[in-house]
C-alpha positions in Angstrom: 0.0 -0.1 0.3 2.6 2.2 0.8 4.4 1.7 -2.3 1.3 2.4 -4.4 0.9 6.0 -2.2 4.4 6.9 -3.2 3.8 6.2 -6.8 0.6 8.2 -6.9 2.3 10.8 -4.9 5.3 11.1 -7.9 2.7 11.5 -10.4 1.1 14.3 -8.8 4.4 16.1 -8.2 5.3 15.6 -12.2 1.8 16.8 -13.3 1.8 20.1 -11.1 4.0 22.3 -13.0 2.8 21.4 -16.5 -0.7 22.0 -15.4 -0.2 25.2 -14.2 2.4 26.3 -16.8 0.8 24.7 -19.8 -2.6 26.7 -18.9 -0.7 30.1 -19.1 0.7 29.5 -22.1 -2.3 28.2 -23.9 -4.4 31.1 -22.9 -1.7 33.8 -23.4 -3.7 35.6 -26.0 -6.9 35.4 -24.3 -5.2 36.4 -21.0 -3.6 39.6 -22.7 -7.3 41.1 -23.7 -8.1 40.4 -19.8 -5.0 42.1 -18.4 -5.2 44.5 -21.4 -1.3 44.0 -22.7 -0.5 41.9 -25.9 -0.6 38.3 -26.0 2.7 37.9 -26.8 3.7 39.8 -23.9 1.9 37.1 -21.8 4.0 34.4 -23.4 7.4 36.1 -22.8 6.3 36.6 -19.1 5.6 32.9 -18.9 8.9 32.1 -20.5 10.7 34.6 -18.2 9.2 32.8 -15.4 10.4 29.3 -17.0 13.9 31.2 -16.8 13.7 32.2 -13.2 12.8 28.3 -12.6 15.9 27.4 -14.1 17.8 30.0 -12.2 16.3 29.1 -8.8 17.8 25.5 -9.2 20.8 26.7 -7.4 18.9 27.6 -4.5 17.0 24.6 -4.4 20.5 22.5 -4.5 21.3 24.8 -1.0 17.9 24.1 0.3 18.0 20.4 0.0 20.9 20.1 2.4 18.8 21.1 5.0 15.1 19.8 4.4 13.9 16.7 2.6 13.8 17.5 -1.2 10.1 16.4 -1.7 9.0 18.7 1.2 10.8 21.3 -0.7 9.0 21.1 -3.9 5.7 20.6 -2.3 6.1 23.8 -0.6 7.3 25.5 -3.6 4.7 24.0 -5.8 2.0 24.9 -3.5 2.8 28.4 -3.6 3.5 28.7 -7.2 0.2 27.2 -7.7 -1.3 29.8 -5.3 0.7 32.6 -7.1 -0.7 31.3 -10.6 -4.3 31.4 -9.0 -3.6 35.0 -7.7 -2.6 36.1 -11.1 -5.8 34.8 -12.4 -8.0 36.1 -9.8 -6.5 39.9 -9.9 -6.4 40.9 -13.6 -4.2 44.0 -12.9 -0.7 44.0 -14.7 1.4 44.3 -11.8 -0.5 41.5 -9.8 -0.4 39.3 -12.8 3.2 39.9 -13.6 4.4 39.6 -10.3 2.4 36.2 -9.7 4.0 34.8 -13.0 7.6 35.4 -12.0 6.9 34.5 -8.5 5.4 31.4 -9.8 8.5 30.7 -12.0 10.8 30.9 -9.2 9.0 29.1 -6.7 8.5 26.1 -9.1 12.5 25.6 -9.1 12.2 22.3 -7.2 9.4 20.7 -9.6 12.2 20.9 -12.5 14.2 18.5 -10.5 12.8 17.1 -7.4 10.0 14.8 -9.4 12.4 13.1 -12.0 14.9 12.4 -9.3 12.1 10.9 -7.3 10.9 8.8 -10.2 14.3 7.7 -11.2 14.7 5.8 -8.3 12.5 3.2 -8.9 12.4 0.5 -12.0 9.8 2.1 -14.4 9.3 5.3 -12.5 10.9 7.5 -15.2 8.4 6.7 -17.8 5.4 6.8 -15.5 6.6 10.0 -14.4 6.6 11.2 -17.9 3.3 10.1 -18.3 2.2 11.9 -15.5 3.8 15.2 -16.8 1.9 14.7 -20.1 -1.6 14.1 -18.1 -0.9 17.6 -16.6 -0.4 19.1 -20.0 -3.5 17.5 -21.2 -5.4 18.8 -18.2 -4.2 22.2 -19.1 -5.2 22.0 -22.7 -8.8 20.8 -21.9 -8.9 23.7 -19.1 -7.7 26.3 -22.0 -10.6 24.6 -24.1 -13.3 24.6 -21.7 -12.5 28.2 -20.4 -11.2 30.0 -23.2 -13.9 32.7 -22.7 -13.1 33.2 -19.0 -9.3 32.9 -18.9 -8.8 34.3 -15.4 -11.2 31.7 -14.1 -9.0 29.0 -15.9 -6.0 30.3 -14.4 -7.4 30.3 -10.9 -8.6 26.7 -11.8 -5.0 25.4 -12.5 -3.3 27.3 -10.3 -5.6 25.7 -7.2 -5.3 22.2 -8.8 -1.5 22.5 -9.3 -1.3 23.6 -5.5 -3.5 20.6 -4.6 -1.1 18.1 -6.5 2.0 19.5 -4.7 0.3 19.1 -1.4 -0.4 15.3 -2.6 3.2 15.3 -3.5 4.1 16.2 -0.2 1.8 14.0 1.9 2.4 10.7 -0.3 6.5 11.2 -1.3 7.2 10.9 2.3 5.0 7.8 3.2 7.5 5.5 5.1 9.6 8.6 6.2 9.0 7.7 9.9 10.2 4.0 9.3 13.7 3.3 10.5 16.1 5.6 12.4 15.8 8.6 10.0 19.2 7.7 8.5 17.9 8.1 4.9 18.6 5.9 1.7 21.7 4.0 1.8 24.8 5.7 0.3 25.6 4.1 -3.3 29.2 4.8 -5.1 29.1 6.8 -8.3 28.9 4.0 -10.8 31.4 4.1 -13.7 30.8 6.3 -16.6 27.6 7.9 -14.5 29.0 11.2 -14.7 30.2 11.2 -18.0 26.7 10.0 -19.4 25.3 13.1 -17.4 27.4 15.5 -19.6 26.6 13.4 -22.8 22.8 13.7 -22.0 22.9 17.4 -21.6 22.8 18.2 -25.3 20.1 15.4 -25.7 17.7 16.6 -23.3 18.2 20.3 -25.0 17.0 18.7 -28.2 14.0 16.9 -26.6 13.1 20.0 -25.5 13.6 21.4 -28.9 11.1 19.1 -30.3 8.4 20.0 -27.8 8.8 23.7 -28.4 9.1 23.8 -32.0 6.4 21.4 -32.6 3.7 23.1 -30.2 4.6 26.5 -31.5 4.6 25.8 -35.3 1.6 23.5 -35.1 -0.6 25.8 -33.2 0.7 28.7 -35.5 -0.4 26.6 -38.5 -3.9 25.6 -37.2 -4.7 29.3 -36.5 -3.2 30.8 -39.8 -3.6 27.6 -42.4 -6.8 26.7 -41.5 -8.4 29.6 -39.8 -9.1 28.4 -36.5 -9.4 30.7 -33.8 -10.2 31.0 -29.8 -10.4 27.5 -28.4 -10.0 25.4 -31.3 -6.2 25.1 -31.6 -6.3 24.1 -27.9 -9.0 21.6 -28.4 -6.8 20.0 -31.1 -4.1 19.9 -28.7 -6.2 18.4 -25.9 -7.3 15.7 -28.3 -3.9 14.8 -29.5 -2.6 14.6 -25.9 -4.7 11.7 -25.1 -3.2 9.2 -27.5 0.1 10.5 -27.1 -0.3 9.7 -23.2 -1.3 6.2 -24.2 1.7 6.1 -26.6 3.8 6.6 -23.8 2.1 4.3 -21.4 1.8 1.5 -23.8 5.5 2.2 -25.1 6.9 2.6 -21.8 9.3 -0.6 -22.3 11.3 1.8 -25.0 12.3 3.8 -21.9 14.2 1.1 -20.4 17.9 1.7 -22.0 19.9 4.6 -23.7 20.0 2.6 -26.8 16.1 3.9 -28.0 17.0 7.4 -27.4 18.4 7.9 -31.1 15.3 6.1 -32.4 13.0 8.1 -30.2 14.8 11.3 -31.3 14.1 10.5 -35.3 10.4 9.8 -34.5 10.3 13.2 -32.9 12.0 14.9 -35.9 9.6 13.1 -38.2 6.7 14.9 -36.2 7.2 18.5 -37.8 7.6 17.1 -41.3 4.3 15.5 -40.9 2.6 18.5 -39.5 4.1 20.6 -42.6 2.7 18.1 -44.9 -0.7 17.6 -43.3 -3.7 18.0 -45.6 -6.2 18.6 -42.5 -6.0 19.8 -38.6 -6.6 15.9 -37.7 -3.6 14.8 -39.5 -1.7 17.9 -38.0 -2.9 17.1 -34.4 -1.3 13.6 -34.9 2.1 15.2 -35.2 1.5 16.6 -31.9 0.9 13.2 -30.4 4.1 11.8 -32.1 6.2 14.8 -31.1 5.3 14.7 -27.3 5.2 10.9 -27.1 8.9 10.9 -28.3 10.1 13.5 -26.2 8.6 11.9 -23.1 9.6 8.4 -24.0 13.1 10.1 -24.9 13.6 11.8 -21.4 12.2 8.7 -19.5 15.1 6.6 -21.4 17.6 9.2 -20.4 16.7 9.4 -17.0 16.7 5.7 -16.4 20.2 5.5 -18.4 21.9 8.5 -16.5 19.7 9.5 -13.2 19.3 6.2 -12.0 22.8 5.0 -11.3 23.9 8.2 -9.6 24.1 8.2 -5.9 21.6 10.3 -3.6 24.1 13.1 -3.2 24.4 13.9 -7.2 20.9 12.6 -8.3 18.9 16.0 -7.5 21.7 18.1 -8.9 21.9 15.9 -12.1 18.0 15.8 -12.3 18.1 19.6 -12.2 20.9 20.3 -14.6 19.0 18.2 -17.4 15.9 19.6 -16.6 17.0 22.9 -17.1 18.5 22.1 -20.6 14.9 20.6 -21.7 13.6 24.1 -20.7 16.6 25.8 -22.5 15.9 23.6 -25.7 12.3 24.1 -25.6 12.4 28.0 -25.5 15.3 27.8 -28.1 12.8 25.8 -30.4 10.2 28.4 -29.7 12.4 31.3 -30.8 13.8 29.2 -33.7 10.4 28.6 -35.1 9.1 32.1 -34.9 12.2 33.5 -36.4 12.0 30.8 -39.4 8.3 32.0 -40.1 9.3 35.5 -40.8 11.6 34.6 -43.8 9.7 31.7 -44.7 6.0 30.2 -45.3 4.6 28.5 -42.3 5.2 24.9 -43.5 8.6 25.2 -44.3 9.6 26.8 -41.2 8.1 24.1 -39.5 10.0 21.6 -41.5 13.2 23.0 -41.0 12.9 22.5 -37.3 13.3 19.0 -37.8 17.0 19.3 -38.5 18.2 19.6 -35.1 16.8 16.3 -33.5 18.6 14.4 -36.0 21.9 15.9 -35.1 20.5 14.8 -31.4 19.9 11.1 -32.6 23.7 11.1 -33.3 24.8 12.6 -29.9 22.5 10.3 -28.2 24.7 7.6 -29.0 27.3 8.7 -26.9 24.9 8.2 -23.6 25.7 4.6 -22.9 24.0 3.9 -19.7 25.3 1.8 -16.7 27.1 -1.7 -17.8 24.6 -4.2 -17.5 25.0 -6.2 -14.3 25.8 -10.1 -14.4 22.7 -12.3 -13.7 22.5 -13.5 -10.1 24.0 -16.7 -9.3 20.9 -18.1 -7.5 17.5 -16.4 -9.0 14.2 -17.7 -7.7 11.5 -16.3 -9.5 7.5 -16.5 -8.5 8.1 -20.1 -6.6 4.8 -21.2 -4.8 4.3 -24.3 -2.8 0.8 -25.2 -2.6 1.0 -27.6 0.1 2.8 -28.1 3.2 2.9 -26.6 6.7 3.1 -23.2 5.5 2.6 -22.9 1.4 4.4 -20.0 -0.2 3.1 -17.9 -3.2 5.5 -16.3 -5.6 8.2 -15.8 -3.6 11.4 -14.7 -5.2 15.0 -14.5 -4.3 18.5 -13.6 -5.6 21.9 -14.4 -4.2 25.6 -14.0 -5.8 28.0 -16.9 -5.8 29.8 -17.1 -2.5 27.1 -15.2 -0.5 25.3 -16.3 2.6 21.9 -15.3 3.1 19.8 -16.0 6.3 15.9 -16.9 6.2 13.9 -16.4 9.2 9.9 -16.7 9.5 7.3 -19.4 8.9 8.3 -19.9 5.2 11.9 -20.4 5.7 12.0 -24.0 5.8 9.6 -24.6 3.1 11.4 -22.4 0.8 14.7 -24.4 1.4 12.7 -27.6 1.0 11.5 -26.5 -2.5 14.8 -25.4 -3.3 16.0 -29.2 -2.4 13.6 -30.9 -4.6 11.6 -31.9 -1.4 8.6 -30.2 -1.6 6.6 -30.1 -4.6 6.7 -26.3 -6.2 6.1 -24.0 -9.3 8.1 -21.0 -10.6 11.6 -21.2 -11.6 14.7 -21.2 -9.6 17.8 -20.8 -11.6 21.5 -21.8 -10.4 24.1 -20.6 -12.6 21.6 -20.5 -15.5 20.3 -24.3 -14.7 16.5 -24.6 -13.5 16.7 -26.5 -10.6 12.9 -27.2 -10.8 13.5 -29.3 -13.7 15.6 -31.9 -11.6 14.4 -34.0 -8.8 16.1 -34.1 -5.5 18.5 -37.0 -6.3 19.7 -35.2 -9.7 20.3 -32.0 -7.5 22.5 -33.5 -5.2 24.4 -36.2 -7.5 25.2 -33.1 -9.8 26.5 -31.4 -6.9 24.1 -28.4 -7.6 22.1 -28.3 -4.3 22.5 -30.0 -0.7 20.3 -29.5 2.3 22.2 -29.9 5.3 19.6 -30.4 8.4 19.1 -32.6 11.6 18.7 -35.6 9.9 21.7 -36.7 7.6 21.5 -38.8 4.6 23.2 -41.8 5.6 20.7 -44.6 6.0 20.2 -45.5 9.9 20.8 -49.3 9.0 24.4 -48.7 7.6 27.4 -47.5 9.5 28.5 -43.9 9.3 32.1 -44.3 7.0 30.1 -46.9 4.8 27.5 -44.4 4.0 29.7 -41.6 3.7 31.6 -43.6 1.0 28.6 -44.4 -0.7 27.6 -41.0 -0.7 31.1 -40.3 -2.0 30.8 -42.6 -4.8 27.5 -41.5 -6.2 29.0 -38.0 -6.5 31.9 -39.2 -8.7 34.9 -39.0 -6.0 38.0 -41.1 -7.2 38.6 -42.5 -3.7 35.2 -42.7 -2.0 36.4 -44.4 1.3 39.3 -41.6 1.5 37.0 -39.0 0.9 34.5 -40.3 4.0 37.7 -40.3 6.2 38.9 -37.1 5.3 35.6 -35.2 5.9 35.1 -37.1 9.1 38.8 -35.8 10.4 37.3 -32.6 10.3 35.1 -33.0 13.4 37.0 -33.9 16.7 33.4 -35.5 17.8 33.0 -37.7 15.0 36.6 -39.6 15.5 36.2 -43.0 15.7 32.7 -43.1 15.0 32.9 -44.5 11.4 31.7 -47.8 12.4 28.8 -46.7 14.3 25.3 -46.9 12.6 23.7 -43.3 12.1 20.8 -44.2 14.5 23.0 -44.7 17.4 24.5 -41.3 17.2 23.2 -38.3 19.4 21.6 -35.4 18.0 24.8 -33.4 17.8 26.7 -35.9 16.5 23.9 -36.1 13.5 24.1 -32.4 12.8 28.1 -32.9 12.5 27.2 -35.7 10.1 25.0 -33.9 8.0 27.8 -31.1 7.7 30.1 -33.8 6.8 27.9 -34.7 3.9 27.7 -31.1 2.7 31.7 -30.9 2.8 31.8 -34.1 0.9 29.1 -32.9 -1.6 30.7 -29.2 -2.1 27.2 -28.0 -3.5 26.9 -24.8 -5.7 23.8 -24.2 -3.4 24.0 -25.2 0.2 20.8 -25.1 2.1 21.1 -25.3 5.9 18.1 -25.8 7.9 17.5 -26.2 11.7 21.2 -26.6 12.8 22.6 -23.0 12.6 22.0 -22.4 16.3 22.5 -24.7 19.4 25.5 -26.6 20.6 26.9 -27.2 16.7 26.5 -23.6 15.9 30.4 -22.9 15.7 30.8 -25.9 13.4 28.0 -24.9 11.3 29.5 -21.4 11.1 32.9 -22.8 10.1 31.7 -25.0 7.3 29.3 -22.3 5.8 32.3 -19.9 5.8 34.7 -22.8 4.2 32.2 -23.5 1.3 31.0 -19.8 0.6 35.0 -19.2 0.3 35.0 -21.7 -2.3 32.0 -19.9 -4.1 29.2 -21.8 -2.9 26.0 -19.9 -2.0 24.5 -20.5 1.3 21.1 -20.1 2.5 20.5 -20.6 6.2 17.2 -20.8 7.9 17.3 -19.5 11.5 14.6 -19.2 14.1 15.4 -15.3 14.3 17.4 -13.3 12.0 19.9 -11.6 15.0 21.2 -15.2 15.4 22.5 -15.0 11.6 24.2 -11.6 11.9 27.9 -12.7 12.5 27.3 -15.2 9.5 25.2 -13.6 6.8 25.7 -10.5 4.5 21.5 -10.3 4.0 18.7 -11.3 5.9 15.0 -12.1 4.8 11.8 -12.9 6.5 9.9 -15.3 4.6 6.0 -15.2 5.1 3.3 -16.8 2.9 3.2 -14.3 0.1 6.0 -11.9 0.8 9.8 -11.9 1.4 11.2 -9.0 3.3 14.5 -7.5 4.0 15.8 -7.1 7.4 19.0 -4.9 7.1 22.2 -6.7 8.8 23.7 -4.2 11.2 27.1 -3.1 11.1 29.5 -4.5 13.6 29.5 -1.4 15.9 25.5 -1.5 15.4 24.9 -5.1 16.1 23.3 -4.5 19.3 20.8 -2.0 17.8 17.2 -3.8 17.1 16.8 -4.4 13.5 14.2 -2.5 11.6 12.3 -4.6 9.0 12.3 -3.1 5.2 9.5 -4.6 2.9 10.4 -5.6 -0.7 7.1 -6.2 -2.0 6.6 -9.8 -3.2 10.0 -10.9 -3.8 13.8 -9.6 -2.9 15.4 -9.5 -6.3 
């Protein structure tokens, strides 16, 4: 529920600025009539407000050191929305101009914080751009519906933007009270991440160019080629924004990698050509949809590739810098389209604005994105155990080779049994690329893929210990099974001289040590330890786990309480029926502090 609230809050923050700013720009001519100044002057005031928003980013970075960025964005966005509402309610030139300038400066955090916020989560950048597009669509529909009363339209847009900023404040901090308030973990700067920020700046500038040039030229064509006046141009834009929003949502997978950015920029470059040659306003409106969808998806792909790998300390600054580049590019596209119309006909001027995005497609090749992470050695996905003491539903887990992970909770033993092949399950469990679920328990053990060490060793009760271990070694393909059995027995002093005894005659601690001896004999790629990590044999268990992990084996240890595995495991998870929750492992100096659970949703991947 908290994750859903945070996603909704991020969408609200991303939509606030386009809603208010878009309404001002689309109603500039009508507002000029109310305020008694030329419409072009209103447009220049709005653009000046955008420049003030870019200039205010330096102050945002300073203030973000003292307060949480989402609170800063919410406060600035709410005040900016109220300033816009005041400009609409009081149509006097001093109040109107002051309201627009103040709104631009106060909205500075909205250029960076929502994008930085969205970049933290997989797929968040595309949803953030979809929310921004939805805010622009709302602005277009308000401008269409209230074109005869632009002051009221501005009042409505400002109040709605302030409300969205308040929602961002309330939802973006959901879960902030959890834990000790230390904030997110510090990540190192990924290799090439800062290089990609620099390479992305001109590409962001040209995505803004696509939006500015296409909107300016297209709206001008609607007015002067087809004589559409008043609310009609905004109405065509409003209808075009709906398929643009659908394109962004459906095509959001294209925003998952930097390699798609050149193609998206080429699609954006094609939009002015489509609009310039359109035989009617309907096809021209399709050009709006293509241009805006391509620009939004390109921005989302750049944010995924460039912003997400950055540590928290660099994320906000990079989001602000690239956001300012996009604003400057939009204003440059706006100005170029207007300048070209002074010497060329409308269609030719709009077609020529397609050239810079083609150059942007070439520049986008320099943005490589983060190096792909190697797949996890153990990757459990959607594992369900329908029957058993504690059934599991779609559990997930990922672990590296040589990593030790502790599992607690009611479903820990069920998960280990499923991985060992002792409980029927559905889903995938990949170990070094091999699917464990395609093999039975015996095959997993004989191939050295998986071994379950528990209170009941594999040596049959009716056979002597040494003979049973030798048979186990023979099944594993050891060249000297008897020697291998003697060698593992020598590791445990408590088993000295017990090779001739039957397993049923051993005490419980001795049976635990025998199970560990079998694990050393197997040397599995995945060791599963269940029910023996605590108690009198804990020292021996820890020694064997560390020895096998040092050799590259992945180890999962089921423990009654996560705190018991802190000296051993790098990560701890609580396994419930339908949820795998991470429990942070404290640093050595924090070992006595109580652990705080952090939910990972349905899986830990």
